[in-house]
C-alpha positions as CSV (number, residue, x, y, z in Angstrom):
1,M,29.0,38.7,-33.2
2,A,30.2,36.5,-35.8
3,P,29.5,35.8,-39.6
4,T,26.2,35.5,-41.2
5,S,26.2,31.7,-41.0
6,T,26.7,31.9,-37.2
7,L,23.9,34.5,-37.0
8,D,21.6,32.2,-39.1
9,Q,22.5,29.3,-36.9
10,L,21.5,31.5,-33.8
11,K,18.3,32.7,-35.5
12,S,17.4,28.9,-36.0
13,A,18.1,28.1,-32.4
14,M,16.0,30.9,-31.3
15,A,13.2,30.0,-33.5
16,A,13.3,26.5,-32.0
17,I,13.0,27.8,-28.5
18,N,10.2,30.2,-29.4
19,D,8.4,27.1,-31.0
20,L,9.0,25.1,-27.8
21,F,7.4,27.7,-25.9
22,N,4.3,27.8,-28.1
23,K,3.9,24.0,-28.3
24,E,5.1,22.8,-25.0
25,V,4.4,25.6,-22.6
26,I,1.2,27.0,-24.1
27,G,-0.2,24.1,-26.1
28,A,0.8,21.2,-23.8
29,R,0.7,23.3,-20.6
30,N,4.1,21.7,-19.8
31,F,5.4,24.5,-17.5
32,A,8.6,22.3,-16.6
33,A,9.6,23.0,-20.3
34,L,10.3,26.7,-19.2
35,D,13.7,25.4,-17.8
36,Q,14.6,25.0,-21.4
37,V,13.2,28.6,-22.3
38,Y,14.5,30.9,-19.6
39,T,17.8,31.2,-17.8
40,A,17.8,30.4,-14.1
41,D,18.0,34.0,-13.1
42,A,15.6,35.3,-15.9
43,R,13.2,38.2,-15.4
44,I,10.1,39.0,-16.9
45,L,8.3,42.3,-17.2
46,P,4.6,41.5,-18.1
47,P,2.3,44.3,-19.0
48,G,0.6,46.0,-16.0
49,A,2.5,43.9,-13.5
50,P,5.6,44.0,-11.3
51,M,8.9,42.5,-12.7
52,I,9.1,38.7,-11.8
53,S,12.5,37.2,-11.2
54,G,13.7,33.4,-11.4
55,R,12.3,30.4,-12.9
56,A,10.0,29.3,-10.2
57,A,8.2,32.5,-10.1
58,I,8.1,32.8,-13.9
59,K,6.6,29.3,-14.0
60,G,3.8,30.4,-11.7
61,F,3.3,33.4,-13.8
62,W,2.8,31.4,-17.0
63,S,0.7,28.8,-15.3
64,D,-1.7,31.3,-14.0
65,F,-1.8,33.1,-17.3
66,V,-2.5,30.1,-19.4
67,H,-5.2,28.7,-17.0
68,S,-6.9,32.2,-16.4
69,V,-7.3,33.0,-20.2
70,N,-7.3,29.2,-21.4
71,A,-4.4,30.0,-23.9
72,K,-4.1,27.7,-26.8
73,S,-1.1,29.0,-28.6
74,A,1.5,31.7,-28.7
75,V,3.1,32.1,-32.1
76,L,6.4,34.2,-31.8
77,S,8.1,35.5,-34.8
78,S,11.4,37.6,-34.9
79,V,11.4,40.9,-36.5
80,D,15.0,41.7,-35.7
81,V,18.0,40.1,-34.1
82,M,21.0,42.2,-32.9
83,P,24.1,41.3,-31.0
84,A,24.4,43.0,-27.6
85,G,27.3,42.4,-25.1
86,D,27.5,38.8,-24.2
87,G,24.0,38.1,-25.6
88,V,21.4,38.8,-28.4
89,V,18.5,41.0,-28.3
90,E,15.4,39.9,-30.3
91,I,12.5,42.2,-31.2
92,G,9.5,40.2,-32.2
93,K,5.8,39.9,-32.5
94,A,3.4,37.3,-31.2
95,V,-0.1,36.3,-31.7
96,I,-1.8,34.6,-28.5
97,T,-5.0,32.6,-29.1
98,V,-7.1,32.5,-26.0
99,E,-10.4,30.9,-25.2
100,P,-11.7,32.4,-21.9
101,N,-14.5,30.5,-20.3
102,G,-17.8,31.6,-21.7
103,Q,-16.3,33.8,-24.3
104,A,-15.4,33.4,-28.0
105,T,-12.0,32.6,-29.1
106,A,-9.8,35.7,-29.4
107,Q,-6.4,36.7,-30.7
108,I,-4.1,39.0,-28.8
109,E,-1.4,40.6,-30.8
110,V,1.8,41.6,-28.9
111,K,5.2,43.0,-29.4
112,Y,8.1,41.9,-27.4
113,V,11.8,42.4,-26.7
114,V,13.8,39.4,-25.3
115,Y,17.4,39.6,-24.2
116,W,18.9,36.3,-24.9
117,R,21.8,34.8,-23.0
118,Q,23.7,31.4,-23.2
119,E,23.4,29.1,-20.3
120,R,25.4,26.0,-20.2
121,G,25.9,26.4,-24.1
122,Q,22.1,26.8,-24.9
123,W,20.6,30.2,-25.9
124,K,17.7,31.2,-23.6
125,W,15.5,34.1,-22.7
126,H,17.1,36.1,-19.9
127,V,15.0,39.3,-19.8
128,D,11.5,39.1,-21.4
129,I,9.1,42.2,-21.8
130,W,6.0,42.3,-23.9
131,N,2.8,44.3,-24.1
132,P,-0.3,44.1,-26.5
133,N,-0.8,46.2,-29.5
134,A,-4.2,47.3,-28.6
């Protein structure tokens, strides 16, 4: 990968996508916004579940998750960003706020690894794996 300024620009673009995931997908429940987050042939590896491939299936997963736990936010922050082949690996942490029906608001802390790849000039999540800290 290139000089520091390019890496800084990349980190800024990544932060914008991570923020879009929080505000649009989780906060506004706009699952169509996942087209801006994931590549067309992305895969997710959720905890305790089989791998899910493709945007349509990923949209179904996130819709089911958000509605089942009444998710309110998912604040993601990068811990490390490393060039890797034709993409970038992000190691990060997130705090997911949920309000399940009949239960108190709770925060779930997770760690994640996302392999980012460019699609039509935009950096997007290509492989996404996460699991809770507890």
